[in-house]
C-alpha positions as CSV (number, residue, x, y, z in Angstrom):
1,M,-10.0,44.6,30.6
2,K,-12.0,41.5,31.5
3,L,-13.6,41.4,28.0
4,R,-10.2,41.6,26.4
5,L,-8.8,38.8,28.6
6,S,-11.9,36.7,27.8
7,I,-11.4,37.2,24.1
8,V,-7.7,36.2,24.3
9,V,-8.6,33.1,26.3
10,L,-11.3,32.2,23.8
11,L,-9.0,32.7,20.8
12,M,-6.2,30.6,22.5
13,S,-8.7,27.9,23.3
14,M,-9.9,27.8,19.7
15,L,-6.4,27.6,18.4
16,F,-5.5,24.8,20.8
17,L,-8.7,22.8,20.0
18,S,-8.1,23.2,16.2
19,A,-4.6,21.8,16.6
20,C,-6.0,18.7,18.2
21,G,-8.1,17.8,15.2
22,K,-7.3,14.9,12.9
23,K,-4.1,15.5,11.0
24,E,-4.0,15.1,7.2
25,I,-1.4,13.5,5.1
26,E,0.4,16.2,3.2
27,G,-0.1,15.9,-0.6
28,A,-2.8,13.2,-0.2
29,V,-4.3,12.3,-3.7
30,N,-7.4,10.5,-2.3
31,W,-8.0,8.3,-5.4
32,P,-10.7,5.7,-4.7
33,V,-9.7,2.1,-4.9
34,K,-11.9,0.1,-7.3
35,D,-13.0,-3.4,-6.4
36,F,-11.1,-6.4,-7.6
37,S,-11.4,-10.1,-7.6
38,A,-8.2,-12.1,-7.1
39,T,-6.8,-15.3,-5.6
40,S,-4.4,-15.1,-2.7
41,H,-1.1,-16.9,-2.3
42,D,-2.9,-19.4,-0.1
43,N,-5.4,-20.0,-2.9
44,K,-8.4,-18.2,-1.4
45,P,-10.6,-15.6,-2.9
46,F,-9.5,-12.0,-2.1
47,S,-11.2,-8.7,-2.9
48,L,-11.5,-5.2,-1.7
49,K,-13.8,-6.3,1.1
50,D,-10.9,-8.1,2.7
51,V,-9.1,-4.9,3.4
52,K,-12.2,-2.7,4.0
53,G,-11.8,-0.3,6.9
54,K,-8.1,-1.1,7.1
55,I,-4.9,0.8,6.3
56,W,-2.9,-1.0,3.7
57,V,0.2,-0.7,1.6
58,A,0.1,-2.1,-2.0
59,D,2.7,-2.7,-4.6
60,F,3.1,-4.5,-8.0
61,V,5.7,-7.3,-8.4
62,F,6.2,-10.6,-10.1
63,T,8.2,-13.7,-9.2
64,N,10.4,-13.9,-12.4
65,C,11.5,-10.2,-12.1
66,A,15.2,-9.9,-12.8
67,D,15.8,-6.4,-11.3
68,V,13.4,-4.2,-9.3
69,C,11.1,-6.7,-7.6
70,P,13.6,-8.4,-5.3
71,P,14.7,-5.0,-3.6
72,M,11.0,-3.9,-3.6
73,T,9.9,-7.0,-1.8
74,S,12.9,-6.8,0.6
75,N,11.9,-3.2,1.3
76,M,8.3,-4.1,1.9
77,T,9.5,-6.8,4.4
78,K,11.5,-4.1,6.2
79,L,8.4,-1.8,6.3
80,Q,6.2,-4.7,7.5
81,K,8.7,-5.2,10.4
82,M,8.8,-1.5,11.2
83,V,4.9,-1.5,11.4
84,K,5.0,-4.4,13.8
85,D,7.8,-2.9,15.9
86,E,5.9,0.4,16.2
87,G,2.9,-1.6,17.5
88,L,0.7,-0.3,14.6
89,K,-2.5,-2.4,14.3
90,N,-5.0,-2.8,11.4
91,V,-2.3,-2.5,8.8
92,E,-2.2,-4.9,5.8
93,F,0.2,-5.4,2.9
94,V,-1.0,-6.4,-0.5
95,S,1.3,-7.3,-3.5
96,F,-0.4,-7.6,-6.9
97,S,1.3,-9.9,-9.3
98,V,1.8,-8.2,-12.7
99,D,2.4,-11.6,-14.3
100,P,-0.7,-13.6,-13.3
101,T,-0.4,-16.4,-15.9
102,V,3.1,-17.3,-14.5
103,D,2.5,-16.5,-10.8
104,T,0.5,-19.3,-9.3
105,P,-0.4,-19.1,-5.6
106,E,2.3,-21.7,-4.9
107,K,4.9,-19.6,-6.8
108,L,3.9,-16.5,-4.9
109,T,4.1,-18.3,-1.6
110,N,7.6,-19.6,-2.3
111,Y,8.7,-16.1,-3.6
112,A,7.3,-14.4,-0.4
113,K,9.0,-16.9,1.9
114,Q,12.4,-16.1,0.3
115,Y,12.0,-12.5,1.7
116,G,10.7,-13.4,5.1
117,A,7.2,-12.0,4.4
118,D,4.8,-12.4,7.4
119,F,1.6,-13.9,5.9
120,H,-0.3,-12.7,9.0
121,N,-0.9,-9.4,7.3
122,W,0.7,-9.6,3.9
123,T,-1.2,-11.1,0.9
124,F,0.2,-11.8,-2.5
125,L,-2.4,-11.8,-5.3
126,T,-3.0,-13.5,-8.7
127,G,-5.9,-15.2,-10.3
128,Y,-6.9,-12.4,-12.8
129,D,-5.8,-12.0,-16.4
130,Q,-3.1,-9.8,-17.8
131,A,-5.5,-7.3,-19.3
132,F,-7.2,-6.9,-16.0
133,I,-4.1,-6.1,-14.0
134,E,-2.8,-3.7,-16.7
135,N,-6.1,-1.8,-16.7
136,Y,-6.6,-2.0,-13.0
137,A,-3.1,-0.6,-12.3
138,R,-3.7,2.3,-14.7
139,D,-7.2,3.2,-13.7
140,T,-7.0,2.8,-9.9
141,F,-3.3,3.3,-9.0
142,K,-2.4,5.6,-12.0
143,T,0.6,3.4,-12.7
144,L,2.0,1.5,-15.7
145,V,1.9,-2.3,-16.0
146,K,2.7,-3.8,-19.5
147,K,3.7,-7.3,-20.5
148,P,5.6,-7.2,-23.8
149,Q,4.8,-9.7,-26.6
150,E,8.3,-11.1,-26.2
151,G,10.4,-12.0,-23.2
152,D,9.3,-12.8,-19.6
153,Q,9.9,-9.4,-18.0
154,V,6.9,-7.3,-17.3
155,I,7.3,-3.5,-17.3
156,H,5.9,-1.8,-14.2
157,Q,6.7,1.1,-11.9
158,T,8.2,0.6,-8.4
159,Y,5.9,2.5,-6.0
160,F,4.4,1.6,-2.7
161,Y,0.8,2.9,-2.3
162,L,-0.7,3.8,1.0
163,V,-4.5,3.3,1.2
164,G,-6.5,4.7,4.1
165,P,-9.4,3.0,5.9
166,D,-11.7,5.1,3.8
167,G,-10.6,3.0,0.7
168,K,-8.7,5.9,-0.9
169,I,-5.1,5.9,-2.0
170,K,-3.4,8.6,0.0
171,K,0.1,8.7,-1.3
172,S,2.7,6.8,-3.3
173,Y,6.4,6.4,-2.4
174,S,9.5,5.0,-3.9
175,G,9.5,1.2,-3.1
176,F,12.8,0.5,-4.9
177,K,15.6,3.0,-3.9
178,D,15.7,5.6,-1.1
179,V,12.4,4.3,0.4
180,P,11.1,7.0,2.8
181,F,10.3,4.4,5.6
182,D,9.9,7.0,8.4
183,E,7.5,9.1,6.3
184,I,5.4,6.0,5.5
185,I,5.3,5.1,9.2
186,D,4.3,8.7,10.1
187,N,1.6,8.7,7.5
188,I,0.2,5.3,8.7
189,K,0.1,6.8,12.2
190,T,-1.8,9.8,10.9
191,L,-4.4,7.4,9.4
192,E,-4.9,5.3,12.6
């Protein structure tokens, strides 16, 4: 009887302890983020080392965007506020311009201010060429960026990407419509 009770207690303890382990994000893709060299909205060099060891949320936008970028940037502003309200630390936001020849640091700063972006932990990037951002988006984030020969509208997808402190993309979410804000916050908490 004592042996049976000891085994039950041992099994219960093991189950309890295994439940206390680090949670994982369901459906995590774990794509490694490749290094990049860019210029921030405040005209300073910015690269992967600037977000090393941090949790960050990335997206791809441009200042002349006529349709999807304004709601995406507004949604990112909402997410940034939610992160602050939840008291989550060590979380950064990074917006890559998909139209770097047009989007100067000054233009990005003015654009971000229109949406109430908090520059304390949100950086807008430019300073690379069009071929770089198209290839980088495809190879690292598995997303489409393409500037047509004619017109000023760049084709790009509308996702937010969550990157863990290990430098790997964990998950992508709609950044345009039906943004799963609560899921993103929960996933950030999982990575803390």
